[in-house]
N, C-alpha and C positions, 0 to 999 in steps of 0.2 A: 315748289314749297320753300317756306323760310327757312333760313337756316340760324342753327343755334339757339333754338325752340329752348325758352321758359316758360313754365306751365302754372297757372294760377287758376285759384275760382276766386272772381272779379263780382263785384256789384257796379253797377253803372246806373245815377240817378236819371231815366229818360226827362221827368218831366222837366229840369233844370232848362231855362230861357235859351244858352247858348246851344244848349244838344237840340233844342226842337228848331231852332231857326236851322240848323246845320242838316238838318234829316227833310227837313219840312219846308218847300216841295220837293219831291225825290227828284231826282238827276237821271238821265240815263248815263250818262256817264260818270262813272264815282271818283269819290273825292275823298274816300275814307282812306286811311291806312290799312293796310293788309295784317290781318291774323290767323289764326287757325282756330276753329270750332270742332265740337267732338258731334259728327253728324248723327243722326239716329241708326243708319245700318253702316257696315263696314262697304269701304270702297271696293269697287271693281277688281282693283289691282290686290288690295289685302285678301280678298276672298280666290282670288286664282293661286296666290301663294302659298293660303290655306290648304288647296285642294290638292294641288302639288306635292303639299308635305304627307297628306293623306295617300297619294297614289304611291310612295315613293316610299312610306313604311311597312314593312312587310307582316308587324303584328302591333297594328294600332292602337292604343290605350283611350281612355277616355280622357285624358290631357289633351290628346291629339287631334278628337274631335271638339274639346274648347276651346281649342289655341285661337279661332276665329272670335274669341270674348274680348280681347283684348283691346281697350278704347285707343290706342297710336294705330289700331286701322279703321278709325271711324273719322282722322282727319280731314277737316274740309277744309279750303285756305279762301276765304274771302275778306273785301272791305270794308271797316267799320261802320260807312252807311249803308249797307244790307244786313244788319244784322237786325236789322225790325225790318221786316217784309215789308217791300214798298207799298202792295195792296192794303193792308192794316192802316199805313198814314193817309188814306182817301178819307177815313174818318177823322173831322177835323179836331176833333179833343182829344184823338185815341191818345196820346201821351200823357195829357193834362188833366182828364176828367177826375174827378175824386169818385169811388165807388165804396160807399159804407167804412171808408178811409185808408183805401188801399190805390196807392201812388207809382204809376208806373216803374221799374227797376228792372233794368237785364238783369240776368244772374245766370251764371254756369262758367266753366272752363274753358279758360282762352290761352292760347299757344302766343306770345310774343315774342321777336327781338328785344333783348332790353334796352332803354329803358322803358317800360312801360308808357310813361309819360312822353308824347316825343310832339306835341305841338297838334295831333289830333283832337278835335272836342269833344270824344266820345273817352278816349284813352287818358284824357289831361283829369279828367273826372272819375274816371273810374279807382275803383277800391280792391286794393287786393284782402281779401277773407280770409285766406287758406294758400301759400306757397307752396309748389310741389316741386320746384327744383325743375331737373332737366326729363323726370319720368312722371307721367299722372299716378298716381297711388288709387287703385281701386279695388272694388269689393266686385267680385264678380260670381260665378257661378260655383258650387260645391262639390267636387269629382263623385264625391261617396254619394252624395244624395241623387247627382243625375244618374250614378250607375247604379243606383235601388229601383230606379225609377223607369232606367233604359225599354226594357220590355215590354212595363206596360203600356209605354208613350208610344213605341215605334213597332213592336211587334218582332225589332231585329237585336242582335249580338252588336257589339262594339264594332267587330270586323264587318258585320252587314250592315251598320250605320254608316262605316266610311263609305264601304261601296256604295249605299244609294246615294252620297252626297258627290263625290264622283260621276256617277251614272246623271245623272241630275244637272250638275256643271256641264256634263258634257252636250245633254240635249239644250241647256243655253245657248252652247256655243256654236252648234248645227245651228239654232233658228237666229241666232243675231250676228252671226258670222263676227270675222275681227274688230270691225269698226261698225257697230250698229247702227243703223237707218232710223227711223222715226215709223217708216210703215212696218218692217221689222220686228221693231219692238212693240207694237202695238197687236202685231199679230201673233206674237209670242206671248202678250198676255191672253190673247182671246182664248189660245189653246190649252194655257193651263188653266182657265176658267170651266174649257168645256172637258178639261179630264179631272177635272173634281167631281163636276155634275153629273157627268157620267159612270162616277168611279171606276172606269180604265186606269186612271193613275199612271199611263205610260207603260203601261204591262205589252208586252210582246209574246212570242210564242216561244222564247227561249228567258225572259226573263220576268219576273214578279213584277206585282205593281209596285210603285212606290208607296210610301207611307202618305195617308192622304195631307197631314200635317205640314210635311215637307213641303207640298206644293203648296200648301197654303200660306208659308211663309214665304216661297219665293214669289208668289203670287202678290202678295204682299209687298215684297223689295220691289219688285217691277214697277209695280202702280207708285212707292216713293218716286224711284229714279225718275218717271215719267212728268210728275207732279214737280217734283224741281227744275227740272228741266223747263216747265210752264213758267215757271215763280221766277226763273233766271232770265228767259224772252221776255216776261211783262217787264220787269225792271229795267233791261239794257230796251225797249220800248222797240221789240222784234216782235211786233202784231201780227206778223202772218205766222209765225211759229206757235205765238203761245192760242192765237185764235182754233190754231188746225189742233192743236192739243185739249184743248177746253171744248171745243165741239165732239170728239170723239168721246172724251168724260163725259158730256152729256148725254151723248145716245148711249151710253152704257147705264146711265142711271135713269133716264128714260124707259128703258126697254128691260133692265130687270133691277134697278135701283142698287145696282152692286156702285161703290164711291167710296174715296177716301178722305177722314179727316185728317191732316198731317201737320201738329204742330213743332214745327222743328225747332223751335226756339223756347226760352224761358223768358216772358215777359210779369215780374210778378204783379198779381194783380188784374191782368188780360190774359194769359196765355201760357197754360203749365203744356210743359212738353209731352207730348204723348203722340201714337201711334194708332189711328183707328181704322179696320176695314170692316166697312159694313155689308154684307151678301145676304141678302136676304134668299132668296133661289135655293143659295147653300145652306140655310138654317142656320147661320153662325155672326157675329160679328167678335171680329178677332182683333186683341188690345198687344199692343207691347209698350211694356214700360220705356221710357226716356232714359237717356244717361245722367245722371242727375244726383251733386250730390249730397250726404249725409246734411240735412239741413231741417231749421224751421224758421219762420217770418215773424219778426219782432213790428208788428204796427206804429206808429208814430216812434219810430227809434231814435229820431232828431226832428228837427223844426230848422228849414232851411228858408231865408226869402218867406218867412212866416205863413209856412206851409210843412203839415206834418210828412216826412217821409216813412213807411218802410222801407226796412234793411232785411236782406238775409243771415243769420249767422248758422255757424257751423254744430251741427252736434257728435258726438261718438269720436270716429277718428278723422269726421272731415271727409273721408274718401269718397271716390264718382264710384257712383253702384251702377252698373249696368244693368242691361233689361235683364240677363239670365241671374243677375244678381238681384234683382228685386223680385222676381219668380223664387229665387232660393231662402227668400226671406216672406212671402206670402206663403210655402210651403213649412216653414219652419215655424211661422208664429201660428199658422191655421186661422188666420181672422178671416179671410174673406172663403174659404173651402166653408168655414162651418155657417157664414153667415149665408153661405148659397145652398148650403143645407136646410138652415133655419125657413127660409122663405120657398124650398123648392125647388129651386134652379137647378138645372145641370149642366154646370161651369166645369171645363175642363183645362188643365192646365201642363203648358210643355215646360219642364225646365233645361231640357237640352237648347231648345229655339227661345228661351225667353217671351213665353204667348201665356195669356190667357185666352181660352173659346168661349165665350159665353152665346146661351142660344139666342136665336133673334126673337126678340119681343115687337109684335103689329102693333104700332100705334102711334099716337100723337106725345109729345111733352107735355107737360103741365103747363110751359112756359108757353109751347105753342097754340095749346088750347085757349088759355084763359087768356090771350091776346084778340083772340076772333070771338069768346063769349066769358067775360068776366063770370058770368053767374056761377059758373061752375066752380067758383071757391067757394063752398059751404062748407061747415062745420064737419060734415062726415069724412069730406075730401081731405081733410087738413090733419083729422084724428089717422087717418091712414101715414100721411107723410110722416107725423109723429110718432108712429108706431115703429118706425124704422128706428129712431132713434132709442127708443126703448129697449128695442131686441138687443143694439149693439150694446148698450148698458150691462145688460144681462149677460152678455157674453164678455164683457170685459174688453168692449171696442170703443175708442172715438172716430169719428169718420172726418169731424173737421170740414166738410167740402158740400155743405145743403145749397142744390142750387136748384132750380124750378125746371133745368131742360134734363138732368138726370133724372126725373120719375116719370114714364108713360102710364099711361092709362091704357091699359092692352087691350085690344078688338078679339074678340068682341065681348067679351065679359067683364071689361070695365074695371079689373084689378090695377092697382097700383102697383107699378114696377120702379123699384133703384136699380139703374145701371150703370153706375159708376162708383166701385168703394179702391179705386187707387190710392186715396189719403186715408183709406183707413188705418191704423195704429192700434197696439195693445195697449193699454193702459198701466202706468205703474202705481205700482203698490199704494206710494203715497195720494194717488190723486181719486182713491178711493174713499171720498170724505160728502159729508152733506154737502157742502160749499160745488166740490167739484162738479157732484151731479147735477144740482142746479144750474150751475155755469153751461155744461154741456147739454141738457134739457135748450136751457135758451140758444145756445149755437145754432139750434135748427132755425130760430127769427129770422136769420140772416137770410134765409134762403127769398126774403121780401126785395130784398136787395136784387137779388138776378132780376127780375123784371123790368127793371128802368123807366118805373111808368109810377108817377105820386100815387095816382087810384089805386093800384094793385099794391105796390107797396104798402099802400096803409089799409086794403084789406085783408095783407096776410098778418099784418102785425095785431089788427084787431082779433082774427081770429086765433090767433098765437095764444094773446092775453087770455081771450076767454077759453079757451080749454084750459091751460096751465092753472088757471086761478079756479078750477069747477073741478073740487077733490072725487066727486063720484065719476064723472068721467075718465079722471085720470084713473081711479083705481080699476077701473074696465081696462084700459087699456093696459096697465101693466099686468094685469092677470092674461089676458091676450099673448104678451111678451114672454111673458114665463112658459104659457104653453109654446110658443116657436121655439125657444130654446132649448125646448126638451127635443126635439125632432132630433 
């Protein structure tokens, strides 16, 4: 690990020609300067230290349980030319294409040895948006909130929860050994899946079952580790290893559709950080928010070489928000739980682990379906899309992330289900204006850009304009929204 680290939130304008030339084409031998980033999950070493703390503490507290929330345990060292996964760079214009005004900009917490600008093409153009100094300031779990929900979420006391974590870590050590090899890693994931599916959850004649949510979190963590191994192997041109992992992943996708979506970095306009584990046979889509600072994005914040660039800017304290911190806000703000109730979803939340568990919705996305058959884009379907915004308006919520891939056409009844409320935020008092309401209504029109296909874009824009210009249809939709709000 690098010495004498300084931490800062940085933005790097990835569309600049000198950066594109440095990153494309990717090289098997890294050329970038070393930095640290905050990974999605804690490192194995950080987890081992945390477990040792729990084992040695006679009377563990909520603070002990949440010690793992510290983002300093997530630090990952990597060269700057690996900040953008090399597989994304296979798209010829990934870094340069404009998407409705969105230009690629790397954004996140970076640990570096000063000075930041050191001759590396990315770091020379990086801008410090918020300086932390020697310690990352972060917004994490609320111990009182976790304590109040612990028994409901786990069925355990604080002491019982600590014992369960230690037991699960012992199982991991037994399965993986001190230096895990790939076959053992894959076998452990298979065992975790089987224990959850059969509801045994590692129960024995002398030990009760572990909480299923603990095993779900462990399953996600191990699959993240495996995916990161595969990505590193691809970047290093170790295709024997990457192909072996990819074949295992594909076999599981074919057998049960178990798969992981890992967006481990924040590339504005391309890649919002998150981790999603899709497990249809278990009946769940499990989501873990990524460590992200409090921020907003300003479109067209500046113009460079004749091109407008979007740039992040810090809001509030500018702290880094951990996954548990994000769940804390979700539960405090009570936005997503209210949306879940309004639309009849049985979404569950783990403040202890920083997880959202949504029921799996079987069906294809509107994006997938429209690409196969553009005739599905009819007025009735767009009414269902816009209804979601009207319900948000009734609940005092802005979604701000309308995307065709976030709407699923549920099978077999054809209901339209929105599956990603990660960008939802409460409206401020000054935003409850006629102009604000209209702006939020017309934000939904941005769903057109997600299709990246001119005829489909034009069709969505037409449907939006026709609907929002028809007061009779809008009145009917607003009445439906009020009914859903009351649920």
